[in-house]
C-alpha positions in Angstrom: -14.5 13.9 16.2 -12.2 16.1 14.3 -10.2 13.5 12.3 -6.4 14.4 13.0 -3.2 11.9 11.2 0.4 12.7 11.5 3.5 11.7 9.4 6.3 11.4 11.9 10.1 9.9 9.8 12.7 10.5 11.6 15.5 12.5 9.4 18.5 10.3 9.7 18.2 9.9 5.7 15.8 10.2 2.5 12.2 10.3 2.7 11.8 6.3 1.1 9.4 4.7 -0.9 8.0 3.1 2.8 7.6 6.4 4.4 5.9 7.7 1.5 3.2 4.8 1.7 2.4 5.5 4.9 2.6 9.5 4.7 0.0 9.2 1.0 -2.7 6.9 3.2 -2.2 9.5 6.2 -3.2 12.0 3.9 -5.8 10.3 2.0 -7.4 9.3 5.4 -7.4 13.1 6.8 -8.7 14.7 3.7 -11.3 11.8 3.2 -12.7 13.2 6.8 -12.4 16.7 6.5 -9.7 16.2 9.2 -6.2 17.4 9.6 -2.8 16.2 8.1 -0.2 16.7 10.4 3.8 16.6 10.4 6.6 15.7 13.2 9.9 15.0 12.5 11.2 12.6 15.3 14.9 14.3 15.4 15.3 12.8 19.3 18.4 10.7 17.6 20.9 13.9 17.3 23.7 12.1 15.9 22.0 10.7 13.0 19.3 13.6 12.1 20.7 16.0 10.0 19.2 19.3 8.2 19.8 17.8 5.0 17.6 14.4 5.6 14.7 16.9 7.0 15.0 18.8 3.8 15.0 15.7 1.5 11.4 14.8 3.6 10.0 17.9 3.2 10.5 17.7 -0.4 10.0 14.8 -1.1 6.5 15.4 0.2 6.1 18.5 -1.7 6.7 16.7 -4.8 3.9 14.1 -4.0 1.4 17.0 -3.5 1.1 15.8 0.2 0.9 19.1 2.0 0.2 19.2 5.5 -1.7 20.9 8.0 0.0 23.4 10.5 3.8 23.8 11.2 6.3 21.5 11.0 7.0 19.7 14.4 10.4 19.3 16.2 10.3 16.9 18.3 13.4 17.4 20.1 12.1 20.5 21.0 9.7 19.5 23.0 11.8 16.9 25.2 11.2 19.4 28.2 7.1 18.4 27.8 8.5 14.4 27.3 10.3 14.6 31.0 7.7 16.4 32.8 5.1 13.8 31.9 7.3 11.2 32.9 7.6 13.1 36.4 3.7 13.6 36.6 4.1 10.0 36.3 6.4 9.4 39.2 4.3 11.6 41.4 1.1 9.4 40.8 2.6 6.1 41.6 2.5 5.1 38.1 6.5 5.2 36.9 9.4 4.5 39.2 12.9 5.7 39.7 15.1 2.6 38.7 19.1 2.6 39.8 20.3 -0.4 38.2 23.6 -0.3 36.0 24.0 -1.2 32.3 26.1 -4.1 34.2 23.4 -4.6 36.6 20.9 -5.1 33.7 23.2 -7.6 31.4 23.8 -9.7 34.1 20.1 -9.9 35.0 19.5 -11.1 31.7 21.7 -13.4 31.2 20.7 -14.7 34.2 16.7 -15.2 33.4 17.8 -16.8 29.8 20.1 -19.1 31.3 17.1 -20.6 33.8 14.7 -20.2 31.0 12.7 -17.4 32.3 11.0 -14.3 31.0 14.3 -11.8 29.6 12.7 -8.6 30.6 13.5 -6.1 33.5 12.2 -8.1 36.7 11.6 -4.7 38.4 13.6 -4.9 40.9 13.7 -1.1 41.9 9.6 -1.3 41.2 8.6 -1.2 45.1 12.1 0.0 46.5 12.4 3.0 48.8 14.9 5.8 47.0 16.2 5.9 50.4 18.3 2.4 49.1 19.6 3.9 45.9 23.3 3.5 45.2 25.2 7.1 46.2 26.4 8.7 42.8 24.2 6.7 40.5 21.4 8.5 38.1 18.2 6.7 37.9 16.3 6.1 34.8 11.9 6.7 35.0 10.8 3.4 34.3 6.9 2.7 33.7 5.0 0.8 36.9 3.6 -1.6 33.8 0.5 -3.5 35.2 1.3 -7.4 35.2 -1.8 -9.0 35.7 -4.7 -9.2 32.7 -3.8 -8.3 29.2 -3.3 -5.4 27.0 -6.0 -5.1 24.0 -5.5 -3.4 20.8 -8.7 -3.3 18.4 -6.5 -2.1 14.9 -8.5 -0.6 11.8 -6.0 -3.4 9.5 -4.8 -5.9 11.6 -7.9 -6.4 13.6 -8.5 -7.1 17.4 -4.8 -8.2 18.7 -4.7 -9.6 22.7 -1.3 -9.5 24.2 -0.5 -10.7 28.0 0.5 -7.8 30.6 3.0 -10.7 32.0 5.1 -10.9 28.9 5.9 -6.6 28.8 8.5 -5.5 30.9 8.5 -1.7 33.2 9.7 -0.2 30.3 12.2 3.0 30.4 10.6 6.4 30.5 13.2 8.8 30.6 17.0 7.7 30.7 19.2 8.0 33.3 20.9 11.3 31.4 17.0 12.8 31.4 16.3 12.8 27.9 12.8 10.7 26.7 12.9 6.9 24.9 10.8 6.8 21.5 7.7 5.0 23.5 7.1 8.5 25.8 8.1 11.2 23.3 5.7 9.8 20.4 2.6 9.3 23.1 3.2 12.5 24.4 4.0 14.5 21.1 0.4 12.3 19.7 -1.5 13.1 22.5 -0.5 17.1 22.5 -1.3 17.0 18.8 -4.5 15.7 19.6 -3.9 12.5 17.0 -7.2 10.7 16.3 -5.4 7.9 14.3 -2.1 6.4 14.4 -1.3 5.4 11.0 2.0 3.9 10.4 3.8 0.4 8.9 3.0 -2.8 10.9 6.7 -2.7 12.1 5.4 -0.4 15.1 2.7 -3.2 15.9 4.4 -4.6 18.7 4.7 -0.8 19.6 1.6 0.0 20.0 1.0 -2.5 23.1 3.5 -0.6 25.4 2.6 2.7 24.2 -1.5 2.2 24.6 0.3 1.2 28.7 1.5 4.6 28.8 -1.8 6.2 27.7 -3.3 4.0 30.4 -1.4 5.1 32.9 -1.5 9.0 32.1 -5.7 9.0 31.9 -4.9 10.0 28.1 -7.4 8.0 25.2 -5.5 6.2 22.8 -5.1 6.8 19.3 -7.3 4.6 17.2 -4.2 2.2 15.2 -4.2 1.4 11.8 -1.1 -0.2 11.2 -0.4 -1.1 7.5 1.7 -4.0 5.6 5.1 -3.1 4.7 5.8 -2.9 1.2 8.1 -5.9 -0.3 10.4 -6.2 -3.8 10.2 -8.3 -6.2 11.7 -11.4 -4.1 9.0 -10.9 -1.6 11.5 -9.3 1.0 11.2 -6.0 2.8 12.2 -3.0 0.0 15.1 -2.2 0.8 18.3 -0.2 -1.4 19.0 -3.7 -3.2 15.7 -3.8 -5.1 16.9 -0.2 -7.1 15.6 3.0 -6.1 14.4 3.5 -2.9 14.6 7.2 -2.3 11.1 9.2 -3.9 13.3 12.0 -4.8 15.3 9.3 -7.5 11.7 8.8 -8.7 11.4 12.3 -10.1 14.5 12.1 -10.6 13.8 9.5 -13.0 11.2 11.2 -14.8 8.3 9.9 -12.7 5.0 12.6 -12.6 4.1 12.5 -8.4 0.5 11.8 -9.9 1.7 8.3 -11.1 3.6 7.4 -8.0 0.8 8.7 -5.6 -1.5 6.4 -7.9 0.9 3.2 -7.7 1.8 4.0 -4.0 -2.2 4.0 -3.3 -2.7 -0.2 -4.9 -0.1 -0.9 -3.1 -1.7 -2.8 0.2 -5.2 -0.8 -1.2 -8.2 -1.8 -3.6 -11.3 -0.5 -4.8 -12.6 -3.1 -6.8 -11.1 -3.3 -9.7 -9.7 0.0 -10.5 -6.4 0.2 -11.4 -6.1 4.0 -12.8 -7.3 6.5 -9.7 -7.0 10.0 -9.4 -6.0 12.3 -6.6 -9.7 13.5 -6.3 -11.3 10.1 -6.5 -8.4 8.6 -3.9 -9.8 10.8 -1.4 -13.6 10.1 -2.0 -12.7 5.9 -1.8 -10.1 5.9 0.8 -11.1 3.9 3.8 -9.1 1.5 6.0 -12.0 -1.0 4.5 -9.9 -1.7 1.3 -6.3 -2.1 3.1 -5.1 -5.4 2.8 -3.2 -7.3 5.2 -0.7 -8.9 3.3 2.4 -6.5 2.0 2.3 -5.8 -1.8 5.6 -6.0 -3.8 6.6 -2.8 -6.0 6.5 -3.3 -9.3 9.1 -1.1 -11.4 6.9 -1.9 -14.8 3.4 -1.3 -13.4 4.8 1.6 -12.2 6.5 2.7 -15.5 2.8 1.5 -17.4 1.2 3.9 -15.1 3.5 7.0 -15.5 2.9 6.7 -19.0 -0.5 6.6 -18.9 -0.1 9.6 -16.9 2.0 11.3 -18.9 -0.6 11.0 -21.9 -3.2 12.3 -19.7 -1.4 15.4 -18.5 -1.2 18.8 -20.2 1.3 19.4 -22.7 2.1 23.2 -21.6 3.3 21.3 -18.1 4.8 19.2 -19.4 7.2 20.9 -21.5 7.9 22.8 -18.7 8.6 19.2 -17.0 11.2 19.1 -20.1 12.9 21.7 -21.1 15.0 21.8 -17.7 16.6 18.1 -18.5 17.0 19.2 -22.1 18.5 22.1 -21.3 20.9 19.9 -19.0 21.6 17.3 -21.5 22.4 19.5 -24.1 24.2 21.6 -23.2 25.7 24.6 -25.6 23.8 22.4 -28.1 20.2 23.8 -26.9 18.6 25.8 -29.3 17.2 29.3 -27.3 13.7 30.2 -28.9 12.6 26.5 -29.9 9.7 26.2 -26.9 7.3 26.5 -29.2 8.3 23.7 -31.2 8.4 21.6 -28.3 5.1 22.7 -26.9 3.4 21.8 -30.8 5.1 18.3 -30.8 4.3 17.7 -27.9 0.8 15.8 -28.1 2.6 13.4 -30.5 5.8 13.0 -28.2 3.6 12.3 -25.7 1.7 8.9 -27.2 5.5 6.7 -26.5 6.6 7.7 -23.9 6.7 6.5 -20.0 9.1 8.7 -18.0 10.2 12.6 -18.7 13.3 11.1 -19.3 11.9 9.1 -22.4 9.8 12.5 -23.3 12.7 14.7 -23.0 15.0 11.6 -25.4 12.7 12.1 -28.1 12.2 15.8 -28.3 15.7 16.8 -28.6 15.8 17.0 -32.0 13.3 19.6 -31.2 15.3 22.2 -29.8 18.7 21.2 -30.9 21.4 23.4 -32.6 22.2 22.6 -36.4 23.9 19.8 -37.5 21.9 17.4 -35.7 24.1 14.3 -34.3 22.6 11.7 -36.2 22.6 7.8 -34.5 23.7 4.6 -36.4 20.2 3.3 -38.0 19.5 7.1 -39.4 23.3 7.7 -40.6 22.9 3.5 -42.5 20.3 5.4 -44.2 22.0 8.7 -45.5 24.0 7.2 -48.0 25.0 9.1 -51.3 21.5 8.2 -53.0 19.9 8.8 -50.4 21.6 12.4 -49.8 20.7 12.7 -53.7 17.3 11.9 -52.7 17.1 14.5 -50.5 18.7 17.3 -52.3 16.0 16.9 -55.1 13.3 17.0 -52.1 14.6 19.9 -50.4 14.6 22.1 -54.1 11.2 21.0 -54.1 10.6 21.9 -51.1 11.6 25.4 -51.2 8.8 26.0 -53.5 5.9 25.2 -50.7 4.7 28.6 -49.9 1.6 26.8 -48.0 4.4 24.8 -45.1 1.4 22.5 -44.1 1.8 19.0 -43.3 0.0 18.2 -46.1 1.6 20.2 -48.9 4.9 18.7 -47.6 3.6 14.7 -47.5 1.9 15.7 -51.2 5.6 16.6 -52.3 6.8 13.7 -51.2 4.5 11.5 -52.6 5.0 13.0 -55.9 8.5 11.9 -55.9 8.1 9.2 -54.9 5.6 8.0 -57.8 8.0 9.9 -60.0 10.9 7.7 -59.0 8.7 4.5 -59.0 9.2 4.0 -54.8 7.0 3.4 -51.6 6.6 6.6 -49.5 8.2 5.1 -46.9 11.8 4.8 -48.8 11.3 9.2 -49.7 9.8 9.5 -46.1 12.5 7.3 -44.0 15.9 9.5 -44.9 14.5 12.6 -44.5 13.0 11.6 -41.3 17.0 10.2 -40.8 17.9 13.6 -41.7 15.6 16.4 -39.9 15.6 14.0 -36.6 19.1 12.1 -36.4 17.3 8.9 -35.5 14.5 6.5 -37.2 11.6 6.7 -35.0 10.2 10.1 -34.8 6.8 11.1 -34.6 4.7 11.5 -38.1 7.5 12.9 -40.3 5.1 15.7 -42.1 3.9 17.0 -39.0 7.6 17.3 -37.8 8.4 19.6 -41.0 5.5 21.6 -40.2 6.5 22.5 -36.8 9.5 22.9 -37.5 9.4 25.3 -40.3 10.6 25.6 -43.6 13.4 27.3 -42.8 14.8 24.5 -40.4 13.9 22.5 -42.2 15.4 22.9 -45.2 18.7 24.1 -43.2 18.7 20.3 -41.5 19.0 18.7 -45.2 21.3 21.4 -46.3 23.5 20.1 -43.4 22.7 16.4 -44.1 23.3 16.7 -48.3 26.3 18.4 -47.9 27.9 16.5 -45.0 28.1 19.1 -42.7 28.3 17.6 -39.0 27.5 14.0 -40.0 29.2 12.1 -37.8 27.4 8.8 -36.3 26.0 10.1 -32.4 
């Protein structure tokens, strides 16, 4: 058997974290088994479905690296097939037309509730002759569900669960206007797409029993179900906008790497011993539903951020340059100095050690690619008083004579100056750092000087010594 999974989002908004979690588990299970991962857009709600939402879903999956097999399937494009199946069920005696008006259905439920009875549809048109149908009323099509026994689901995560059939009514398959219901459309699509495993959130668990009845009525083999616990926020409630960013695209904007998000989402509700750092290839090798926990996982922004820092440190320097340059161009605008990419690449190894997001990385890297004169933050400005500028003028003259512009030679100049003035090296290095980076924290300053080069380093020192553009950022 070729394993076939599917991700079937509704295009009524962005790809949220919960949807990405479901997509990841489907993708991993398919890849683990050498199977197929399909994508279906459940766009039958035409009033709420938008092309912008479809694009956001596709962009989110692409950013996460969750590639799908074959073409994206539109559920709306298949409504004729859904209706065809409903008519087949009527012809086979597995479904029937129901001519109840909405008012009749409301009155029926109210009376049942008042009498303490089951409030589902009472089957009043189940065995009636259609010749009794009232004139001018278009019928809905309802499933002739079994009334005795039970429907059993053997779920890979939830275990075996049984529901008595007398607790489920004859659900609508086709509305009076001829449009299919969600229950029918999902079953027909999953069957036609040859889905072997329906992996989704456990908020769909009750749907599985009704959908199984449709499969049985058609004589089709139901898929194997796996209903995943939902993701909760730190307060234990279902993850929502009140907990902050829930759209996958927001995390890309916030500077998270897709491999970090994949790793984090994998560990939400799934474990493999004590392993925390799990790369994608390892995840594919290890993944199985026996590692899925039944209880909801809580989304922890601090853990995701720390994990992202790990992946930034592991990332190739050139890739990080490619990811940070657009951010720097956007943030600096006219202050971005073109042709400084080599500086950024040379400095990336040290910069990435401190960063937890690409936003952090871009902020800390900005001094490499800014036009002169640099803005100086308040802490750095406090170091650059008149005495410090006099010292920097002296050091600038000494540095100008350095022929081999290497970090060790530049440090030697600063160290000699400090010793001659009876100062510790830090008392010299910190004003140099403030002048060259505009801040009091940076990678090792003599390595920074080597990367900036002699012309840029001496020019920045000149700016500070002469007070050019020396305003607080």
